[in-house]
N, C-alpha and C positions, 0 to 999 in steps of 0.2 A: 767832830762830835764828841760828846761826853762818853767816857768809857764806862763799862759796866763790869761787875765781877765775872759774869758767865755769859758765853754765847752758846746757845743750843743750836747745833748744826744738823739739819736734816736734808740730805740730798734725796731727790725723788725722780722717778720715771714711771709714768702710767700707773699711778697709785691712787686714783680718784676714789676707790671704794674704801680705803682705809685711812687716807691722809687726814681727813677732817677729825677723826677720833684721836689720831696722834697729836695734831695741833691743839685740840681742846685739852688734852692731858697736860700739855706744856703750859698753856695759858692759865690753867687752873692750879698752878703751883703755889704752895704757901709762901715760898720765897719768890718775890716778884721782881727783883733787880736783875733782869736778864734781857738779852735780845734773842729773838728766834730767827735764825737765818735759814731760809728755805731755798735750796738750789735746784732749779728745774734742769734736769739732765736729759733734755730732748724728749719730753713727753708728747705723745700724740693724742692723748685722751683729754678729759676735762680737769686734770689735776691743777693746772694753773688757775682755772676758775675757782676751784676750791680755795687755793691760797689767797687769791684776791678778795674773796668774800670775807676772809678773816683780816687781811692786812688793812682793809678800808676801815676797820673798826678798832684796831689795836696798833698803836705806833711802835710797839716793841718788835713787830714783824718786819723783817727785811727780805724782800723777794729778789732773787738773783737768777738771771737767765744764763745758762751755760750751753756750749755748742752740742752737748750730747755725745761726748767722746768716751765716757766711762766714769765709773765711781771714783777712781783716783783723782782725775782732773776735777771732778765736782767737789770732792772733799778739799783739795788744795785751794780751789776758788773760794769756797766758803770761809776757810781759815784766813785767806788773804784779805777779806773785807771785814773780818771780825774786829771788835774793839774792846776785847776783854782779856782778863788774866787766864781764864779757864775756858776750854772748849768742851762742851758736853755733847757727846755723840748720841744720836738716836736714829733709828730707821723709820721710814714712812708708814710702816705697818705695825709698829710697836706702841705700847702705852706706858706712860710714866705714872708712878705712884705720886699723889699730890705733894708728898714731902721729899721727893727724890733730890732735887737740887739743894735744898736746905741741909739735908742730912749728909750729902756728899761733901758739901762745902764745910760742914762742921768737922768731918773727918780730916779734911785738908788742914784745917786750923789746929786740930788737936794733935795730929801726928806730924812732927816736923819733917821737912825735906821730901815730901811726896811730890812726884811729878804726874802720877796717874792715880786716880781714885775710881774704883769700880763699885759694884754693889752686887748683892745676891739677885738672882733672876728667877722668874717663874715662866715656864714655857706653856703656851696654849696654841690651839685648842688641844685638850687632853687626848682626844682620839687619834691625833696625828703623830704623837710622840713615839719614836722608836725606842727599843731597848738600849741601843747605843747612845741615843740622845739623853735618855734618863741617866745612864751611867756618867756621861760627861757632865751633866748639870749637877749631879750629886758631888762629883769631884770638884767642879768649879766653885760651887757654893761653900765648900769646905776650906777653900784657900782664903782665909779671912785675916791674915796678918802679913806684913811685909816679908817676914822670914819664910813663911810657908809659900808665898808666891815666888820668891827668889829660888827656893829649893826645887820647885816644880815647873818653872817656866820653860824648861827644855822638853817637858813631856808633851804639853799641849798649850794652846792659848789660855792663859790663866785669868783673863778678864774678858768678858763678853764685850766686844767692841761697841755695840749700841748702848751699853751700860756705862761706858767710860767717860770720865771727866779728865781732860789732859791739859797740863799747863801749856799755854801757847808758846812761851819761850823755849820750853823743852822740845816741843814739836819742831820749832824752827831750827834748833841747835843740831838736830839729827837729819835735817833735810826734808822734813814733811813726809807726806805719803809718796811711795815710789811704786810705779807699775812694773810688773815682771811676771814670770811664770810661777807665782806663789801668792798666797793670801796676803793682801796688803796690810791687814790689821796685825797679823802675827809677826810679819816682817818688822813693822814699826815697834812692837813690844820688844823684840829681840835687839833691835838697834838701840832703843832706849836703855834696856838692861845692860848691854855691853858698854854703854857710855856712862854707867854708874847711876842712872836714875832709879828711884825707888817707887814701888807700887804699893798701894793700900786698898782697902775695901770696906765699905759700909756693911755691917752685918745684917741689915734688914733687907727684905725683898722690895726693891724700889723700881724694878723694870719688869714689864710683862712682855715677853719675847715671843712674837708670833712665829710658829713653825710652818712656814709657807712652802707648799710643794715646789714652787719656782725659786726658792732660795738659792743663791749662788753656790753655797757650800754643798748643795745636793747635785748641781748640774755642771758647774765649772771645773775644768780639768786642773785648775790651780789649787783645788782643794783635795786632790787625790792624796792618799797616804805617802806616795813616793815624792810628791811635790813638797809636802811638809818635811819629809826626811831630808831632802836635798837642801831646803831652806835652813833647817836647823843645823845641818852639817856645815854649811857655809859660814853661819854666824858663830858656831863653835870654834872653827878655825881662826876666825877673827877675834874671838874673845878668850874663853877658858883654855883653848888648846893652842893659842898663839905661840906659847913657849914650850908646849908639850907635844912633840911630834911623834910620840910613841905611847900607846895606851893599851890597856887590857879591857875586855868587854865581858860583863857578866850576862850570859845568855847565849847559848850556842844553837838556839832554835832559829826559825825563819826570820824573826825580828833582828836578832843579833847578827846573823849572817848578812842581812840587808844593810845594817849599819856598818859592818865591816867593809862591804863593797864601796859604799858611798864615801866613807872616810878615806879609804885607800886611794880612791880617785882624786882626792884632794891632797894627797901626799902625807897622810897620817899612817904610820905603821901600826898594825895590830899585832902585838907580840904574842898574845894568847887569849883564849876564851875560857871563862869559868862557867861551870854548870853543876847542877845537883843530880842530873840524870846519869846513872852508872852506864847506861848504854851509849852515851855520848863521850864520857870521860875516857881518855886514851886515844881518841880518834883525832883526825885533823880536818880542818876546814879547807876545802879546795885542795886537799892533799898537802898543805903546807903548814898552816897555823895550828898549833896543838890545842886540844881541849883538856883542861885539867879540872880537878875538883875545886869547888868553891872554898874548901878548907885551906887551900894553899894560897889564898889571897894575900895574907900577911907576909909571905915570902918575897913578894915584889911590891913593897910599900912605895918604892921609887916610881912605880907606874901609876899614872892617873887612871881611874876606873870609871867606865861608863856602864850604867845599868840599862839593859835593853831587854826587858822581860814584859811580854805583852799580856800574859794571863791575868785575869782579874784577881786582885788580892796579892799577887806575887811581889809587887813593889814594896809593900809594907814588910813582907817577910825578909826580903833581901836587905832592906834598910836596917831592920833589927839585927840581922846577922853582921852587917858591916859595922854597925855601932858597937856591937859586942866585941868585935875585933879591934876596935879603937880607931876606925876610919871616921873622918870628919866630913860631913856633907858640904859640898861646894869647894872645900879645900883639897880633899882627897878623892872625891867621887861626885858624880852627877847622874841623875836618871834622865834618859832621853826617850824612854818608852814607858 
């Protein structure tokens, strides 16, 4: 069959109440050269009937039945039958802006070498949005250049998965989606990043992201903070820390200590912790690793530094201090929290 520039991939399971609106938002795109792949992941409601009511009228829709063994298998199945350069992700309860595909494709054309193109997102309904979600979306929407995304990719997932447009060949090169005790989308981003792929983002709000009480990130253990930390640590050891088995951590609080434990379990030695709190300076973590003043950071420029500060606004203060000391982000230090 003839190839198309974009395959929009929507896996679904029991989404009859929202799926029609999601489909209509895709079919109403100003850019029309796409196929819409809808993967039924074991629905027991009328979701398939919703899909068929649209596929009978629009030849761009591809309906695929999957055994219902989970999101990772459904995503890989959809990718395997696609016939495009780009895979545009979307969930069955989200809504696309009419210009989403065209604007994201324009970013891919304008910024050379991108393998992932996201966009700004808006969460709805308003009344369900938690303070933590608001903080995340503010941070997420502020990452609007490849450099900013690369700098912050170890902090949290820098591209909302349902907003992403991913090069099919890049996805294949890193092995597609992988199932494990971690969020599959963030795992994919870190594998792509470690393999040298670049991320970009359209600066317009092009996806309306439904904050559903049954969303996996609220219920699934793979989305616990500890699961994120272990995932990041594994990829750090495979990437930036592959040749750096000894590091220093800025942050001697609960976050820094947790990072020290998970990295030591992977064979990384924590030489010292840096902190601004005089009550912590001079002490030792687990009776072994010293806590020193942040002002002594330049004395060990040979040690790669990981920033693990969880307080809101602390990251920008630490970044400013490190830059003042002559440290270069990604070359001398990274933030992981």
